[in-house]
Backbone as ProteinMPNN parsed JSONL, in Angstrom:
{"seq_chain_A": "MRKHPKATDATSLPRKRTPAVLLALTATALLATASPAAASTSDTTSTGDCPFTETLCLFEGPGFTGERFTVSSLVEPGTCVSLVDHGWAGRVNSAINTHTSSAALFANDDCVGGPYQVPGSSSITDLGGFEPLSLWVAG", "coords_chain_A": {"N_chain_A": [[58.406, 87.711, 134.597], [57.626, 87.092, 131.369], [59.006, 85.014, 128.866], [59.919, 84.41, 125.536], [58.3, 82.793, 123.328], [60.086, 81.093, 121.805], [62.221, 81.337, 123.311], [65.505, 80.131, 124.682], [66.879, 78.515, 127.496], [70.418, 79.653, 128.957], [71.958, 77.793, 129.811], [71.203, 75.437, 128.262], [72.085, 75.255, 125.909], [73.66, 73.975, 123.188], [77.144, 72.837, 122.917], [78.634, 72.838, 120.75], [79.39, 74.463, 118.935], [81.596, 76.056, 119.923], [84.463, 75.329, 119.12], [84.21, 75.966, 116.576], [83.71, 78.861, 117.171], [85.906, 79.722, 118.336], [87.77, 79.706, 116.066], [87.102, 80.986, 113.974], [87.16, 83.564, 115.231], [90.155, 83.705, 115.999], [90.996, 83.522, 113.327], [90.335, 85.925, 112.309], [91.485, 87.699, 114.469], [93.648, 87.286, 113.594], [94.016, 88.229, 110.802], [93.209, 90.694, 111.256], [95.617, 92.054, 112.373], [97.439, 91.781, 110.324], [96.627, 93.371, 108.728], [96.013, 97.009, 107.894], [97.873, 97.801, 106.782], [100.022, 96.047, 105.762], [102.331, 95.252, 106.522], [104.966, 94.507, 108.745], [105.615, 96.002, 111.554], [107.837, 97.512, 114.301], [108.444, 98.784, 117.593], [111.481, 99.209, 118.964], [114.108, 99.607, 121.978], [116.494, 99.221, 121.609], [119.69, 99.737, 120.459], [122.046, 100.238, 117.621], [122.108, 98.018, 116.569], [120.813, 95.41, 113.993], [119.694, 92.884, 113.909], [117.798, 91.034, 112.542], [116.112, 89.375, 109.731], [115.859, 90.515, 106.364], [114.886, 92.702, 106.938], [114.02, 96.384, 107.361], [116.096, 98.375, 109.149], [115.646, 101.362, 111.1], [116.916, 104.208, 112.653], [116.894, 106.459, 115.199], [118.983, 108.406, 115.89], [122.079, 109.313, 114.052], [124.377, 106.72, 113.032], [123.299, 104.746, 113.783], [122.133, 104.987, 116.244], [120.228, 105.346, 119.028], [116.632, 105.129, 119.378], [115.107, 102.41, 117.596], [113.417, 101.316, 114.762], [111.784, 98.972, 113.103], [111.188, 97.595, 109.984], [109.293, 95.289, 107.906], [108.264, 93.557, 105.002], [105.08, 91.795, 104.309], [103.715, 91.115, 102.099], [104.102, 90.171, 98.932], [104.611, 92.486, 95.883], [105.868, 93.978, 97.773], [105.673, 96.915, 100.332], [104.052, 100.119, 100.931], [104.873, 102.058, 103.916], [103.739, 104.614, 106.094], [105.557, 106.631, 107.871], [104.807, 108.67, 109.601], [102.198, 108.048, 110.271], [103.108, 106.106, 112.056], [104.411, 107.677, 114.137], [106.965, 108.455, 113.518], [107.767, 110.344, 112.174], [110.327, 112.771, 110.713], [112.276, 111.767, 112.56], [113.954, 110.198, 111.509], [117.394, 108.967, 111.059], [119.655, 107.269, 110.428], [119.975, 104.134, 108.755], [119.887, 100.728, 108.531], [119.791, 98.084, 106.155], [118.562, 94.623, 106.149], [117.762, 93.269, 103.96], [117.818, 91.928, 100.507], [117.024, 93.273, 98.685], [116.542, 96.402, 97.433], [115.868, 99.213, 99.399], [113.694, 101.945, 99.845], [113.407, 105.263, 100.709], [111.124, 107.79, 101.539], [110.408, 111.811, 100.782], [107.834, 112.574, 101.465], [104.094, 111.229, 102.488], [103.186, 109.374, 100.919], [104.788, 107.309, 99.428], [105.615, 108.49, 97.027], [107.235, 110.269, 94.145], [111.05, 111.151, 94.153], [112.756, 108.768, 95.555], [114.872, 107.917, 97.878], [117.666, 105.794, 98.598], [118.199, 102.755, 99.972], [120.255, 100.566, 99.79], [120.335, 96.808, 99.014], [121.337, 94.791, 101.542], [122.709, 96.925, 102.925], [123.972, 99.646, 104.677], [123.386, 103.222, 106.038], [124.966, 105.573, 107.543], [124.42, 107.931, 108.011], [121.965, 110.173, 107.428], [122.057, 112.759, 106.651], [120.685, 115.731, 105.715], [118.326, 114.817, 104.966], [114.804, 113.931, 105.355], [112.52, 111.466, 105.907], [109.166, 110.612, 105.389], [107.778, 108.582, 104.503], [108.175, 104.976, 103.729], [109.218, 102.485, 101.231], [109.483, 98.852, 101.379], [110.676, 95.68, 100.408], [109.145, 92.375, 99.634]], "CA_chain_A": [[58.655, 88.031, 133.471], [57.283, 86.272, 130.079], [59.822, 84.391, 128.117], [59.495, 84.445, 124.478], [57.874, 81.282, 123.267], [61.205, 80.625, 120.991], [63.678, 81.338, 124.16], [65.838, 79.025, 125.547], [68.195, 78.893, 128.733], [71.487, 79.809, 128.164], [72.55, 76.37, 129.996], [70.996, 74.268, 127.772], [72.449, 75.522, 124.409], [74.744, 72.908, 122.912], [78.663, 73.513, 123.223], [79.494, 71.928, 119.808], [80.019, 75.455, 118.258], [82.807, 76.806, 120.463], [85.829, 75.699, 118.408], [84.233, 76.904, 115.151], [83.65, 80.268, 117.172], [87.198, 80.222, 118.612], [88.465, 79.619, 115.19], [86.551, 82.477, 113.51], [87.745, 84.76, 116.46], [91.531, 83.728, 116.131], [91.031, 84.159, 111.933], [89.739, 87.512, 112.526], [92.521, 88.38, 114.982], [95.063, 87.249, 112.392], [93.559, 89.362, 109.708], [93.299, 92.35, 111.814], [97.122, 92.259, 112.565], [97.871, 91.779, 109.128], [96.061, 94.753, 107.663], [95.856, 97.263, 106.528], [99.616, 98.163, 105.925], [100.482, 94.667, 105.246], [103.622, 95.24, 106.991], [105.217, 94.199, 110.254], [106.446, 96.913, 112.204], [107.986, 96.826, 115.666], [109.55, 99.841, 118.083], [112.421, 98.784, 120.181], [114.583, 100.789, 122.374], [118.01, 98.667, 121.304], [120.563, 100.305, 119.444], [123.57, 99.936, 116.875], [122.16, 96.534, 115.568], [119.829, 95.1, 113.333], [119.799, 91.142, 113.996], [116.363, 90.785, 111.913], [116.51, 89.122, 108.138], [114.88, 90.831, 105.383], [114.063, 93.784, 107.62], [114.887, 97.494, 107.247], [116.075, 98.803, 110.453], [115.778, 102.496, 110.842], [117.48, 104.581, 114.013], [116.783, 108.28, 115.45], [120.263, 109.12, 115.626], [123.028, 109.031, 113.481], [125.188, 105.85, 113.53], [122.717, 103.538, 114.538], [121.943, 104.809, 117.766], [119.028, 106.178, 119.842], [115.447, 103.938, 119.287], [115.125, 101.629, 116.745], [111.917, 101.042, 114.392], [111.798, 98.158, 112.415], [110.042, 97.292, 108.767], [109.329, 93.941, 106.577], [106.804, 93.463, 104.336], [104.312, 90.636, 104.698], [103.307, 90.842, 101.0], [105.026, 90.492, 97.52], [105.892, 92.413, 95.937], [106.34, 94.946, 99.056], [104.475, 97.478, 100.971], [104.508, 101.355, 101.718], [104.651, 102.514, 104.9], [103.82, 105.686, 106.642], [106.124, 107.001, 109.31], [104.027, 109.51, 110.211], [101.255, 106.985, 111.152], [103.714, 105.258, 113.164], [105.099, 108.448, 114.89], [108.516, 108.538, 113.283], [108.18, 111.527, 110.7], [111.48, 113.601, 111.037], [113.117, 110.962, 113.397], [115.119, 109.024, 110.962], [118.804, 109.525, 110.878], [120.384, 106.176, 109.917], [119.383, 102.826, 108.335], [120.357, 99.206, 108.202], [118.81, 97.016, 105.271], [119.352, 93.203, 105.503], [117.249, 92.331, 102.732], [118.771, 91.742, 99.565], [116.58, 94.148, 97.864], [116.76, 97.85, 98.192], [114.343, 99.545, 100.328], [113.474, 103.419, 99.699], [112.295, 106.438, 101.836], [110.775, 108.927, 100.482], [110.179, 112.991, 101.499], [106.2, 112.682, 101.547], [103.905, 110.536, 103.321], [102.444, 108.324, 100.255], [105.625, 106.734, 98.736], [105.856, 108.902, 95.506], [108.252, 110.915, 94.057], [112.114, 110.862, 94.011], [113.374, 107.951, 96.463], [116.366, 107.878, 98.842], [117.716, 104.587, 98.119], [119.04, 102.174, 100.731], [120.394, 99.268, 98.941], [119.912, 95.658, 100.016], [122.296, 94.293, 102.313], [123.993, 97.797, 103.142], [123.491, 100.696, 105.673], [123.625, 104.376, 105.9], [125.108, 105.915, 109.114], [123.885, 109.502, 108.514], [121.013, 110.613, 106.209], [122.388, 114.207, 106.299], [119.254, 116.879, 106.09], [116.771, 114.07, 104.28], [113.751, 113.685, 106.698], [111.531, 110.687, 105.191], [107.929, 110.292, 105.947], [107.203, 107.246, 104.281], [109.247, 104.171, 102.84], [109.216, 101.02, 100.653], [110.237, 97.708, 101.664], [110.158, 94.539, 99.614], [108.557, 91.357, 100.357]], "C_chain_A": [[58.482, 87.125, 132.524], [58.575, 86.218, 129.327], [59.366, 84.669, 126.943], [59.141, 82.769, 124.081], [59.127, 80.459, 122.438], [62.578, 80.513, 122.004], [64.111, 80.235, 124.717], [66.677, 79.395, 126.487], [69.457, 78.818, 128.495], [72.363, 78.416, 128.583], [72.163, 75.45, 129.175], [71.196, 74.442, 126.305], [73.914, 74.382, 124.523], [76.072, 73.49, 122.771], [79.472, 72.991, 121.886], [80.142, 73.243, 118.793], [81.401, 76.479, 118.8], [84.188, 76.588, 119.664], [85.276, 76.26, 117.217], [84.327, 78.495, 115.626], [85.458, 80.701, 117.43], [88.249, 80.097, 117.333], [88.291, 80.707, 114.456], [87.373, 83.513, 114.311], [89.193, 84.739, 115.816], [91.883, 84.338, 114.251], [90.981, 85.597, 111.78], [90.93, 88.35, 113.333], [93.55, 88.495, 113.835], [95.099, 88.386, 111.226], [93.732, 90.813, 110.097], [94.681, 92.795, 111.83], [97.898, 92.12, 111.246], [97.669, 93.008, 107.922], [95.994, 95.908, 108.308], [97.006, 97.746, 105.597], [100.205, 97.055, 105.045], [102.06, 94.757, 105.196], [104.132, 94.691, 108.464], [106.16, 95.101, 110.528], [106.859, 96.958, 113.957], [108.927, 98.182, 116.227], [110.553, 99.142, 118.982], [113.32, 99.715, 120.609], [116.329, 100.039, 122.438], [118.337, 99.232, 120.157], [121.976, 99.445, 118.849], [123.465, 98.406, 116.298], [120.671, 96.345, 114.686], [119.76, 93.593, 112.843], [118.577, 90.385, 113.535], [116.805, 90.205, 110.38], [115.375, 89.835, 107.539], [114.153, 92.276, 106.305], [114.941, 95.23, 107.373], [114.582, 98.251, 108.704], [116.095, 100.573, 110.555], [116.063, 103.032, 112.652], [117.241, 106.038, 113.901], [117.82, 108.767, 115.311], [120.87, 108.453, 114.53], [124.263, 107.919, 113.974], [124.774, 104.8, 113.978], [122.546, 103.723, 115.978], [120.227, 105.42, 117.714], [117.848, 105.008, 119.195], [115.628, 103.845, 118.036], [113.768, 101.271, 116.145], [112.335, 100.096, 112.885], [110.658, 97.915, 111.336], [110.329, 96.123, 108.144], [108.007, 94.115, 106.426], [106.197, 92.17, 104.45], [103.834, 90.062, 103.327], [104.53, 91.151, 99.901], [104.116, 91.63, 96.725], [106.719, 93.642, 97.181], [105.265, 95.746, 99.364], [105.086, 98.859, 101.274], [103.853, 101.518, 103.203], [104.604, 103.866, 105.307], [104.616, 105.686, 107.904], [105.36, 108.298, 110.223], [102.871, 108.751, 110.792], [101.995, 106.134, 112.178], [104.474, 106.039, 114.42], [106.397, 108.773, 114.429], [108.671, 109.881, 111.986], [109.145, 112.377, 111.374], [112.414, 113.067, 112.29], [113.879, 109.882, 112.795], [116.41, 109.429, 110.681], [119.753, 108.481, 110.101], [119.783, 104.978, 109.505], [120.342, 101.608, 108.058], [119.132, 98.433, 107.432], [119.518, 95.583, 104.978], [118.597, 92.315, 104.416], [118.109, 92.631, 101.709], [118.535, 92.908, 98.41], [116.895, 95.361, 98.29], [115.426, 98.366, 98.841], [114.495, 101.495, 99.948], [112.664, 104.198, 100.511], [112.059, 107.426, 100.879], [110.32, 110.291, 101.566], [108.359, 113.128, 102.029], [105.554, 111.601, 102.148], [103.249, 109.251, 102.669], [103.719, 107.548, 99.139], [105.708, 106.809, 97.155], [107.047, 109.784, 95.189], [109.916, 110.412, 94.13], [112.515, 109.846, 95.182], [114.825, 108.546, 97.159], [116.508, 106.461, 98.895], [118.725, 104.115, 99.465], [119.157, 100.939, 100.428], [120.316, 98.134, 99.925], [121.208, 95.246, 100.482], [123.502, 95.461, 102.435], [123.294, 98.881, 104.565], [124.163, 101.945, 105.238], [123.914, 105.011, 107.314], [124.526, 107.24, 109.133], [123.307, 109.95, 107.191], [121.175, 112.051, 105.693], [120.65, 114.683, 106.872], [118.28, 116.184, 105.594], [115.783, 113.934, 105.682], [112.767, 113.074, 105.79], [110.464, 110.483, 106.131], [107.114, 109.19, 105.746], [108.238, 106.367, 103.768], [108.358, 102.849, 102.337], [110.035, 100.412, 101.129], [109.679, 96.485, 100.831], [110.106, 93.521, 100.088], [109.533, 90.453, 99.822]], "O_chain_A": [[59.198, 86.137, 132.684], [59.215, 87.253, 129.144], [58.284, 85.253, 126.989], [59.711, 81.782, 124.546], [59.103, 79.228, 122.45], [63.619, 79.908, 121.75], [63.356, 79.398, 125.211], [67.238, 80.49, 126.432], [69.8, 77.884, 127.77], [73.273, 77.991, 127.871], [72.819, 74.414, 129.28], [70.501, 73.8, 125.518], [74.738, 74.111, 125.396], [76.125, 74.688, 122.494], [80.682, 72.763, 121.896], [81.123, 73.1, 118.062], [81.98, 77.369, 118.177], [84.972, 77.53, 119.548], [85.957, 77.174, 116.751], [84.82, 79.343, 114.883], [86.084, 81.628, 116.917], [89.44, 80.352, 117.516], [89.258, 81.439, 114.24], [88.233, 84.207, 113.769], [89.484, 85.703, 115.108], [92.681, 85.218, 113.928], [91.718, 86.245, 111.037], [91.292, 89.463, 112.95], [94.086, 89.484, 113.337], [95.999, 89.162, 110.906], [94.217, 91.767, 109.488], [94.951, 93.883, 111.322], [99.093, 92.414, 111.264], [98.207, 93.36, 106.872], [95.898, 95.782, 109.529], [97.119, 97.975, 104.393], [100.718, 97.154, 103.93], [102.823, 94.478, 104.271], [103.22, 94.517, 109.273], [107.274, 95.15, 110.006], [106.11, 96.407, 114.764], [109.886, 98.613, 115.587], [110.052, 98.404, 119.831], [113.512, 100.683, 119.873], [117.174, 100.387, 123.264], [117.673, 99.307, 119.123], [122.645, 98.52, 119.312], [124.36, 97.756, 115.757], [119.677, 97.064, 114.786], [119.77, 93.207, 111.674], [118.296, 89.282, 114.003], [117.857, 90.629, 109.902], [114.225, 89.838, 107.979], [112.99, 92.659, 106.179], [116.162, 95.276, 107.229], [113.524, 98.59, 109.235], [116.892, 100.991, 109.715], [115.592, 102.462, 113.637], [117.333, 106.717, 112.878], [117.84, 109.726, 114.54], [120.489, 107.382, 114.057], [124.958, 108.097, 114.974], [125.478, 103.936, 114.502], [122.755, 102.841, 116.811], [119.435, 105.75, 116.831], [118.285, 104.057, 118.547], [116.116, 104.717, 117.317], [112.911, 100.913, 116.953], [112.989, 100.475, 111.913], [109.461, 97.99, 111.615], [111.487, 95.858, 107.82], [107.064, 94.523, 107.103], [107.013, 91.3, 104.753], [103.566, 88.866, 103.209], [105.466, 91.949, 99.93], [102.909, 91.642, 96.963], [107.908, 93.95, 97.265], [104.132, 95.55, 98.924], [106.225, 98.992, 101.723], [102.714, 101.218, 103.563], [105.553, 104.5, 104.847], [104.413, 104.909, 108.837], [105.542, 108.605, 111.401], [102.671, 108.954, 111.99], [101.392, 105.532, 113.065], [104.989, 105.477, 115.387], [106.986, 109.546, 115.184], [109.571, 110.116, 111.179], [108.909, 112.742, 112.526], [113.165, 113.823, 112.907], [114.344, 108.899, 113.372], [116.489, 110.403, 109.933], [120.53, 108.875, 109.231], [118.751, 104.807, 110.156], [121.398, 101.658, 107.427], [117.987, 98.216, 107.828], [120.419, 95.278, 104.197], [118.747, 91.133, 104.107], [119.034, 93.433, 101.841], [119.331, 93.35, 97.58], [117.459, 95.531, 99.371], [114.273, 97.948, 98.745], [115.595, 102.041, 99.863], [111.536, 103.937, 100.929], [112.591, 107.762, 99.821], [109.986, 110.123, 102.739], [107.952, 113.827, 102.956], [106.375, 110.746, 102.479], [102.841, 108.295, 103.33], [103.342, 107.282, 97.998], [105.807, 105.917, 96.313], [107.847, 109.986, 96.103], [110.056, 109.19, 94.164], [112.605, 110.599, 96.151], [115.551, 109.482, 96.825], [115.512, 105.82, 99.233], [119.674, 104.763, 99.908], [118.267, 100.144, 100.729], [120.252, 98.225, 101.151], [122.173, 95.389, 99.732], [124.701, 95.287, 102.215], [122.255, 98.682, 105.194], [125.103, 102.016, 104.446], [123.045, 104.922, 108.181], [124.139, 107.701, 110.206], [123.924, 110.081, 106.134], [120.659, 112.507, 104.673], [119.869, 114.321, 107.753], [117.182, 116.737, 105.657], [116.189, 113.856, 106.841], [112.163, 113.775, 104.978], [110.613, 110.244, 107.329], [106.136, 108.821, 106.397], [109.247, 106.924, 103.336], [107.317, 102.363, 102.777], [111.152, 100.848, 101.411], [108.481, 96.311, 100.61], [110.872, 93.319, 101.03], [109.515, 89.264, 100.141]]}, "name": "protein", "num_of_chains": 1, "seq": "MRKHPKATDATSLPRKRTPAVLLALTATALLATASPAAASTSDTTSTGDCPFTETLCLFEGPGFTGERFTVSSLVEPGTCVSLVDHGWAGRVNSAINTHTSSAALFANDDCVGGPYQVPGSSSITDLGGFEPLSLWVAG"}
């Protein structure tokens, strides 16, 4: 098999680019984690508490029971998060807001319309018949 005249063996390539390549891959991975929603979300199975600061904890059951979904904004002034995209449409029944700013729950998937407010540093034990499909959290 003939080699291209400008081809080189892989073993003869200099290794000087390795740190730059690793840095570029790390930066890309960090950007990919922060985009596109610009929010930090986490599913856990803990119930009854919200030990995080500046976070909205949503619970599947009333009285902060069932699975917990936590949301906090990574950007100022805040961000809209689709509960539909995260598999939480129709599942939220109670909430704890540990942020000093209000969070807002919406009956649609795009954070518009009349919000259901969750005041800062407060909790709601039962949302009643309200079924949020999106939410806004402050940064």
